[in-house]
N, C-alpha and C positions, 0 to 999 in steps of 0.2 A: 428748482429755484435755485440754482447755484450760487446768485449772489446772495439771496439769503442768508445761507448757509456761512458765504465769509463773512457779510456781519454781525453775525451772533458771534463768532469766533471773534472776530476786533474787536464787538463788545467785549466780549469776556475776556480780552485781555485788556483791555481799558481800565475793565473793572476791575482786576487782579495788581494791576498796576497801584491805580487808586490805591488799594487797600493797604499795599507794599507801604506808598507813599505814606499815608494816614500813620501806620503803627510806627514809622520809621523819627515822626515828627516829632512825637512824643521823648525819643530817645537820641543821641546828640549820635550812636554808631552802635554797628553792627556790637563790638566788643560790648557794647552798654545792656544790648538786648541780650546776649549770651547769658554774662551776669546777672540778669533779671531771673534768664532761663533757668542760672545754676542755684540761684539762690531758691526758688520757687521747686526744686526737685528733690532737696530735704523737707521734708511736711515740717518739722520743729522749725527752721531757723523760715519756711517758709511765709509761716503762720507769724512770727517771732515779725517779721518782714512788714508782712500786712497791716499788725499791730502801729506798727512805728509811723505807715504810710495813714495809716488812720485818724495817728494822734495830729498828724499836719493836716488834718483835714483835706488828704487825697483817697480819697472815698473808693474814687474810679476806678486809682491805679492799687487802690486795696483789693476792692474785688477783683481786676484782672490777675492780683497774684495769687488771691487765693483759687480763681480758676484753673492756674499753672498746677499749683498744689493738689488740686483735684483731679484735671490731668493725667497726674503721677501716682495720686494715692485717691482713688473716689473711695472708698471705706471712712476716710477719716472725719470722723466726728466734731471736732472741733472747728474743722476748717471749712463744714456743712453748714454748722451753725452760727457764726460769724459771719458766712458768704449773707447767710437771709437776713440778718440781725441789720449787716453792711445794706443791704438792695434796702432798708428801712431806711437809715440813713439816708440815702441819696431820693429820701418821696418816691420810691415806687413800692407804695406798704401791698399792692396787689401781689406783684412779685416776691415781696420776703413772706405776707401770707402764705401764699403756695409754696416754697420752700420748708417754711415750718410745719406745714401741714404733710409734709415729705418725711419728717422728722420723727422715730416710734420713740412712743412716752418711756416706755422700757428703756430704752437709751440713756434719754436725757431727763428722765424725768419729769412727771404730771406739771408739776410747781415750776420748773423752769421753762417749760414750754409755755404753758399758761402767762406767766410775766414775760416773758420775750414777746407773746401775740399780743397781748394788752399795749406791752409799751410800744409796737411797730404799730397799731392802732394808733394809739396814741400821736407818733409822729414823736418819740423821745425815749428811744434806745439810750442812749448817753454811753452808748457802746466804744468807749477812746483806749481800751486796752487792759 
């Protein structure tokens, strides 16, 4: 069925274009997207920027920033913990608890992880920087 292959290719292109336009809808230009990418390339600057976004209540944006940080610095302990906490902030308790469950007690401390888990379950992370 050559027609179905063409349709699948067309559908893939439409989805890809939709993804590009939805990404740029939150940003004013490619230059702004580049600036966001550059900011999160540095681990500390990216984490600080994510915290600023969270202080403004922009948790989805902060999560995206942390995901860019983690793409460049996959072993960033601080970014991983904050990412889990911000998932709880957007009411993704299950996602936050899964992420917290992946964190090692020897790295973060049993008490810190228990506290983060309890706050996440209660929906009261209070993390704002």
